[in-house]
ROBA-356667 format. One record per residue (C-alpha): x negated, y negated, z. Coordinates in nm, 2 decimals. Layout:
<sites>
SITE_X_Y_Z
SITE_X_Y_Z
...
</sites>
This chain:
<sites>
SITE_X_Y_Z
SITE_-1.05_2.57_3.59
SITE_-1.08_2.24_3.36
SITE_-0.85_2.29_3.14
SITE_-0.60_2.31_3.36
SITE_-0.66_1.95_3.53
SITE_-0.67_1.81_3.21
SITE_-0.29_1.94_3.11
SITE_-0.17_1.85_3.49
SITE_-0.32_1.54_3.41
SITE_-0.20_1.48_3.07
SITE_0.16_1.61_3.23
SITE_0.10_1.33_3.51
SITE_0.09_1.08_3.25
SITE_0.41_1.20_3.09
SITE_0.60_1.17_3.32
SITE_0.45_0.81_3.42
SITE_0.56_0.68_3.11
SITE_0.92_0.88_3.16
SITE_0.93_0.70_3.48
SITE_0.83_0.32_3.30
SITE_1.08_0.43_3.04
SITE_1.38_0.44_3.30
SITE_1.27_0.16_3.48
SITE_1.32_-0.01_3.17
SITE_1.70_0.09_3.12
SITE_1.74_-0.12_3.52
SITE_1.66_-0.43_3.35
SITE_1.89_-0.69_3.33
SITE_1.95_-1.10_3.25
SITE_1.97_-1.25_3.54
SITE_2.35_-1.33_3.70
SITE_2.36_-1.68_3.71
SITE_2.31_-1.79_3.39
SITE_2.61_-2.01_3.29
SITE_2.83_-1.89_2.97
SITE_2.67_-2.15_2.77
SITE_2.32_-1.93_2.75
SITE_2.51_-1.65_2.53
SITE_2.25_-1.67_2.30
SITE_1.96_-1.63_2.55
SITE_2.20_-1.35_2.71
SITE_2.18_-1.17_2.31
SITE_1.81_-1.22_2.28
SITE_1.76_-1.12_2.61
SITE_1.94_-0.74_2.56
SITE_1.76_-0.71_2.26
SITE_1.42_-0.77_2.43
SITE_1.51_-0.50_2.71
SITE_1.63_-0.23_2.39
SITE_1.33_-0.34_2.20
SITE_1.15_-0.24_2.53
SITE_1.33_0.12_2.59
SITE_1.28_0.19_2.18
SITE_0.89_0.10_2.22
SITE_0.84_0.39_2.52
SITE_1.06_0.62_2.35
SITE_0.85_0.60_1.99
SITE_0.52_0.59_2.25
SITE_0.63_0.91_2.41
SITE_0.72_1.07_2.10
SITE_0.37_0.96_1.97
SITE_0.19_1.05_2.31
SITE_0.38_1.39_2.27
SITE_0.24_1.45_1.90
SITE_-0.14_1.36_2.03
SITE_-0.05_1.59_2.31
SITE_0.01_1.94_2.08
SITE_-0.29_1.82_1.84
SITE_-0.49_1.81_2.15
SITE_-0.42_2.08_2.31
SITE_-0.27_2.38_2.06
SITE_-0.51_2.28_1.76
SITE_-0.70_2.60_1.71
SITE_-1.11_2.54_1.65
SITE_-1.18_2.59_1.30
SITE_-1.44_2.90_1.20
SITE_-1.79_2.74_1.20
SITE_-1.90_2.60_0.77
SITE_-2.00_2.88_0.60
SITE_-2.08_2.80_0.24
SITE_-2.27_2.47_0.34
SITE_-2.14_2.25_0.04
SITE_-2.35_1.97_-0.05
SITE_-2.21_1.62_0.06
SITE_-2.32_1.29_-0.04
SITE_-2.32_1.00_0.21
SITE_-2.30_0.70_0.03
SITE_-2.38_0.37_0.19
SITE_-2.25_0.04_0.02
SITE_-2.40_-0.26_0.16
SITE_-2.44_-0.67_0.06
SITE_-2.72_-0.78_0.24
SITE_-2.75_-0.55_0.53
SITE_-3.11_-0.59_0.56
SITE_-3.08_-0.58_0.99
SITE_-2.91_-0.26_1.01
SITE_-2.94_-0.05_0.68
SITE_-3.27_0.14_0.81
SITE_-3.15_0.20_1.11
SITE_-2.79_0.33_0.96
SITE_-3.01_0.58_0.71
SITE_-3.21_0.71_1.00
SITE_-2.92_0.84_1.19
SITE_-2.80_1.03_0.87
SITE_-3.14_1.25_0.91
SITE_-3.06_1.35_1.25
SITE_-2.71_1.51_1.08
SITE_-2.72_1.85_1.22
SITE_-2.67_1.96_0.88
SITE_-2.88_2.14_0.59
SITE_-2.76_2.03_0.25
SITE_-2.67_1.63_0.25
SITE_-2.74_1.39_-0.01
SITE_-2.80_1.02_0.08
SITE_-2.68_0.77_-0.20
SITE_-2.71_0.37_-0.12
SITE_-2.55_0.13_-0.37
SITE_-2.68_-0.22_-0.34
SITE_-2.40_-0.49_-0.45
SITE_-2.63_-0.78_-0.55
SITE_-2.77_-0.85_-0.22
SITE_-2.95_-1.18_-0.19
SITE_-3.20_-1.09_0.11
SITE_-3.44_-0.81_0.19
SITE_-3.16_-0.47_0.17
SITE_-3.27_-0.35_-0.16
SITE_-3.66_-0.37_-0.05
SITE_-3.57_-0.21_0.28
SITE_-3.42_0.08_0.10
SITE_-3.70_0.11_-0.22
SITE_-3.96_0.21_0.08
SITE_-3.75_0.44_0.23
SITE_-3.65_0.66_-0.08
SITE_-3.92_0.90_-0.06
SITE_-3.99_0.92_0.35
SITE_-3.61_0.99_0.35
SITE_-3.52_1.15_0.01
SITE_-3.30_0.84_-0.08
SITE_-3.14_0.82_-0.42
SITE_-3.09_0.39_-0.42
SITE_-2.84_0.24_-0.70
SITE_-2.83_-0.13_-0.79
SITE_-2.62_-0.35_-0.92
SITE_-2.45_-0.70_-1.00
SITE_-2.26_-0.82_-0.72
SITE_-1.91_-0.69_-0.79
SITE_-1.75_-0.61_-0.45
SITE_-1.75_-0.32_-0.19
SITE_-1.45_-0.12_-0.37
SITE_-1.68_-0.13_-0.74
SITE_-1.99_-0.04_-0.52
SITE_-1.76_0.24_-0.33
SITE_-1.67_0.37_-0.71
SITE_-1.97_0.37_-0.82
SITE_-2.11_0.59_-0.54
SITE_-1.84_0.84_-0.60
SITE_-1.92_0.89_-0.94
SITE_-2.26_0.91_-0.89
SITE_-2.20_1.12_-0.63
SITE_-2.37_1.48_-0.64
SITE_-2.14_1.65_-0.36
SITE_-1.78_1.79_-0.42
SITE_-1.77_1.57_-0.05
SITE_-1.84_1.23_0.05
SITE_-1.89_1.02_0.34
SITE_-1.85_0.66_0.24
SITE_-2.06_0.54_0.54
SITE_-2.09_0.11_0.66
SITE_-2.40_-0.01_0.67
SITE_-2.40_-0.11_1.05
SITE_-2.27_0.25_1.15
SITE_-2.45_0.55_1.35
SITE_-2.32_0.88_1.27
SITE_-2.32_1.19_1.49
SITE_-2.50_1.48_1.45
SITE_-2.19_1.69_1.41
SITE_-2.00_1.54_1.10
SITE_-2.05_1.79_0.85
SITE_-2.04_2.09_1.10
SITE_-1.71_1.98_1.28
SITE_-1.57_1.88_0.90
SITE_-1.65_2.07_0.66
SITE_-1.45_2.36_0.82
SITE_-1.13_2.14_0.78
SITE_-1.16_2.19_0.38
SITE_-1.24_2.52_0.35
SITE_-0.92_2.59_0.56
SITE_-0.68_2.38_0.35
SITE_-0.75_2.34_0.01
SITE_-0.50_2.02_-0.03
SITE_-0.69_1.81_0.25
SITE_-0.82_1.49_0.10
SITE_-0.97_1.40_0.44
SITE_-1.08_1.42_0.76
SITE_-1.11_1.08_0.95
SITE_-1.35_1.02_1.29
SITE_-1.37_0.83_1.59
SITE_-1.48_0.47_1.61
SITE_-1.64_0.34_1.87
SITE_-1.79_0.02_1.95
SITE_-2.23_0.03_1.94
SITE_-2.24_-0.31_2.12
SITE_-2.03_-0.37_2.44
SITE_-2.21_-0.58_2.58
SITE_-1.97_-0.84_2.60
SITE_-1.60_-0.92_2.76
SITE_-1.51_-0.94_2.38
SITE_-1.65_-0.61_2.25
SITE_-1.57_-0.47_2.57
SITE_-1.19_-0.51_2.47
SITE_-1.23_-0.41_2.14
SITE_-1.38_-0.06_2.24
SITE_-1.08_-0.06_2.48
SITE_-0.87_-0.13_2.17
SITE_-1.03_0.11_1.94
SITE_-1.01_0.43_2.17
SITE_-0.63_0.38_2.25
SITE_-0.50_0.20_1.94
SITE_-0.69_0.40_1.70
SITE_-0.77_0.68_1.81
SITE_-0.46_0.78_2.00
SITE_-0.26_0.71_1.69
SITE_-0.47_0.89_1.47
SITE_-0.42_1.20_1.70
SITE_-0.09_1.16_1.67
SITE_-0.07_1.12_1.29
SITE_-0.31_1.43_1.24
SITE_-0.05_1.68_1.39
SITE_0.16_1.59_1.09
SITE_-0.12_1.59_0.89
SITE_-0.07_1.25_0.81
SITE_-0.35_1.01_0.91
SITE_-0.26_0.67_0.77
SITE_-0.59_0.50_0.80
SITE_-0.95_0.68_0.73
SITE_-1.17_0.41_0.91
SITE_-1.47_0.27_0.69
SITE_-1.72_0.35_0.91
SITE_-1.68_0.73_0.96
SITE_-1.44_0.98_0.72
SITE_-1.54_1.24_0.52
SITE_-1.30_1.32_0.14
SITE_-1.29_1.54_-0.11
SITE_-1.44_1.39_-0.41
SITE_-1.21_1.60_-0.64
SITE_-0.90_1.44_-0.43
SITE_-1.04_1.08_-0.46
SITE_-1.13_1.09_-0.82
SITE_-0.78_1.25_-0.94
SITE_-0.63_0.92_-0.78
SITE_-0.83_0.65_-0.97
SITE_-1.10_0.62_-0.68
SITE_-1.11_0.25_-0.45
SITE_-0.89_0.03_-0.60
SITE_-1.01_-0.40_-0.56
SITE_-0.66_-0.52_-0.50
SITE_-0.64_-0.55_-0.15
SITE_-0.83_-0.67_0.14
SITE_-0.84_-0.30_0.33
SITE_-0.97_-0.04_0.05
SITE_-0.95_0.24_0.33
SITE_-0.61_0.18_0.41
SITE_-0.54_0.16_0.06
SITE_-0.72_0.48_-0.04
SITE_-0.54_0.65_0.26
SITE_-0.19_0.58_0.21
SITE_-0.25_0.69_-0.20
SITE_-0.42_1.02_-0.16
SITE_-0.10_1.07_0.14
SITE_0.17_0.94_-0.14
SITE_-0.04_1.20_-0.38
SITE_0.08_1.46_-0.16
SITE_-0.29_1.48_0.00
SITE_-0.35_1.59_0.37
SITE_-0.53_1.41_0.64
SITE_-0.65_1.50_0.90
SITE_-0.86_1.35_1.24
SITE_-1.12_1.47_1.48
SITE_-1.23_1.29_1.75
SITE_-1.53_1.48_1.82
SITE_-1.70_1.35_1.51
SITE_-1.75_0.93_1.58
SITE_-1.96_0.68_1.43
SITE_-2.08_0.37_1.65
SITE_-2.03_0.06_1.48
SITE_-2.13_-0.32_1.55
SITE_-1.81_-0.50_1.67
SITE_-1.76_-0.90_1.64
SITE_-1.93_-1.06_1.93
SITE_-1.75_-1.45_1.91
SITE_-1.43_-1.48_1.89
SITE_-1.39_-1.64_1.57
SITE_-1.59_-1.38_1.40
SITE_-1.29_-1.13_1.54
SITE_-1.04_-1.35_1.39
SITE_-1.22_-1.34_1.07
SITE_-1.25_-0.95_1.06
SITE_-0.86_-0.87_1.16
SITE_-0.73_-1.12_0.96
SITE_-0.90_-0.96_0.65
SITE_-0.79_-0.63_0.82
SITE_-0.42_-0.72_0.88
SITE_-0.35_-0.89_0.57
SITE_-0.56_-0.60_0.39
SITE_-0.28_-0.32_0.50
SITE_-0.01_-0.54_0.43
SITE_-0.12_-0.57_0.08
SITE_-0.13_-0.21_0.05
SITE_0.18_-0.17_0.23
SITE_0.36_-0.38_-0.04
SITE_0.16_-0.21_-0.30
SITE_0.33_0.16_-0.22
SITE_0.63_0.02_-0.14
SITE_0.67_-0.07_-0.51
SITE_0.54_0.30_-0.58
SITE_0.75_0.43_-0.40
SITE_1.03_0.21_-0.58
SITE_0.92_0.37_-0.94
SITE_0.86_0.75_-0.77
SITE_1.11_0.82_-0.47
SITE_1.05_1.11_-0.27
SITE_1.12_1.20_0.13
SITE_0.75_1.23_0.19
SITE_0.62_0.91_0.04
SITE_0.95_0.67_0.24
SITE_0.91_0.84_0.53
SITE_0.50_0.73_0.53
SITE_0.56_0.38_0.42
SITE_0.84_0.35_0.62
SITE_0.61_0.46_0.94
SITE_0.34_0.16_0.80
SITE_0.58_-0.09_0.75
SITE_0.74_-0.03_1.10
SITE_0.41_-0.04_1.25
SITE_0.19_-0.29_1.05
SITE_0.46_-0.52_0.97
SITE_0.74_-0.51_1.18
SITE_0.66_-0.42_1.53
SITE_0.38_-0.72_1.55
SITE_0.61_-0.96_1.41
SITE_0.88_-0.88_1.66
SITE_0.57_-0.84_1.97
SITE_0.49_-1.21_1.89
SITE_0.87_-1.37_1.85
SITE_0.93_-1.18_2.21
SITE_0.66_-1.38_2.34
SITE_0.77_-1.68_2.20
SITE_1.16_-1.64_2.35
SITE_0.99_-1.48_2.64
SITE_0.79_-1.79_2.73
SITE_1.09_-2.05_2.61
SITE_1.31_-1.90_2.83
SITE_1.08_-1.96_3.14
SITE_1.05_-2.32_3.04
SITE_1.39_-2.40_2.96
SITE_1.60_-2.19_3.20
SITE_1.33_-2.11_3.50
SITE_1.38_-1.75_3.47
SITE_1.12_-1.55_3.60
SITE_1.36_-1.24_3.64
SITE_1.26_-1.18_3.29
SITE_0.89_-1.27_3.27
SITE_0.79_-1.04_3.53
SITE_1.00_-0.72_3.37
SITE_0.95_-0.76_3.02
SITE_0.61_-0.82_3.06
SITE_0.55_-0.49_3.37
SITE_0.74_-0.23_3.14
SITE_0.47_-0.31_2.86
SITE_0.19_-0.31_3.08
SITE_0.31_0.03_3.21
SITE_0.29_0.14_2.83
SITE_-0.02_0.01_2.80
SITE_-0.17_0.18_3.11
SITE_-0.03_0.49_3.05
SITE_-0.22_0.49_2.72
SITE_-0.52_0.42_2.85
SITE_-0.44_0.69_3.13
SITE_-0.43_0.93_2.86
SITE_-0.71_0.84_2.64
SITE_-0.98_0.83_2.92
SITE_-0.86_1.20_3.00
SITE_-0.82_1.31_2.57
SITE_-1.13_1.05_2.48
SITE_-1.32_1.14_2.82
SITE_-1.46_0.74_2.86
SITE_-1.50_0.55_3.18
SITE_-1.21_0.48_3.35
SITE_-1.37_0.10_3.44
SITE_-1.19_0.05_3.09
SITE_-0.87_0.11_3.29
SITE_-0.94_-0.27_3.46
SITE_-0.92_-0.44_3.10
SITE_-0.61_-0.27_3.04
SITE_-0.44_-0.47_3.35
SITE_-0.49_-0.80_3.15
SITE_-0.51_-0.73_2.82
SITE_-0.14_-0.74_2.73
SITE_-0.17_-1.12_2.77
SITE_-0.51_-1.15_2.72
SITE_-0.69_-1.01_2.42
SITE_-0.38_-0.82_2.32
SITE_-0.19_-1.12_2.21
SITE_-0.47_-1.29_2.06
SITE_-0.42_-0.96_1.84
SITE_-0.06_-1.04_1.82
SITE_-0.11_-1.38_1.67
SITE_-0.34_-1.28_1.43
SITE_-0.14_-1.02_1.27
SITE_0.18_-1.24_1.27
SITE_0.05_-1.53_1.06
SITE_-0.13_-1.29_0.84
SITE_0.14_-1.11_0.76
SITE_0.32_-1.47_0.70
SITE_0.06_-1.58_0.47
SITE_0.06_-1.28_0.28
SITE_0.45_-1.30_0.24
SITE_0.40_-1.65_0.13
SITE_0.11_-1.55_-0.09
SITE_-0.16_-1.81_0.06
SITE_-0.50_-1.76_-0.08
SITE_-0.78_-1.62_0.13
SITE_-1.12_-1.58_0.14
SITE_-1.30_-1.20_0.22
SITE_-1.51_-1.37_0.52
SITE_-1.84_-1.25_0.60
SITE_-1.94_-1.09_0.96
SITE_-2.29_-1.23_1.09
SITE_-2.50_-0.88_1.19
SITE_-2.72_-0.89_1.45
SITE_-2.78_-0.50_1.50
SITE_-2.70_-0.23_1.79
SITE_-2.97_-0.15_2.06
</sites>
């Protein structure tokens, strides 16, 4: 009965987005414009065609996500229980490192190695982990500060397991992490990684609640659609299970981008490996609680992903294939082109409203985008079984939090194109309850 209700609800959501798509066809520029506004009319038509494109693209991704959700057969339970190394690279993580290690001990899997790589911490991180070595059977490695990528590689090459998990020190992993991910590797020998769902563990403010909504819809929804094609483009840092053999075969993590998780995932896909997503395995992570910290984090993420895409474009020019072209084109479309267009159209819309006093354009364009947002949120509430209270935030997201992210992405992409210098940036940890 529950499955029937879920299927019916998804069908209603699909009809809802199709209704929104049909609605967008009836949008038109105001009839009282004069001929000398021909440029504005052309720009408006492009905006409305773009809106139709966005609805069509989302409907396609929603269909893939639906197929993956409903028709992906349950895998057989783990049979061999191979050794899995959980690597925690850390630099000045004294606030959350103990909770991270304790969360690993709760994982329902009998064959786990815990490996902490201290990247030259100047706080008490090293001392805290040293005290936990015997209690939790932790293996501790210390290195001079060389950056996260080097710490990850140090852990990967010294890991004893055939599979590994790179866990952020501010994250807590779900108990079913390995029992629900290792079967994917047993089924598909060409599988390089299984990505999990990221949850906000400190959703105690408006900013963090918006981030929770973003993670559920903007991250987990798209990964489910990509998983239908075995082409998950980013395995998130807080939770992902990797094949050690596959990662070593492409040279491990690289330090030439600010988003090592995106860079690694794309290189694995470009090398011909598959990557899946499983929403049942989760990691709770600490999200930025101030707007300035959020800007610092998202600027680095966006710029790092842009770097990884440009890097893949150079690789594509040297070694072309249809699969590689599809991967790079999709990432370029989603990560660079769409954010640039979104920001540009917002500016154009506001400009038209000020110059020509056309509320007729502002309303339909943002109503169409809000229909899109609400559809994805409704779908995610069903698929991820999250609280419907997030639906309220979705009404305001487009012109508040979502617009802020568009601005950050726009300028981070421009900065990368023009080669402006940037620093890594740090996020102050307060710990999760």
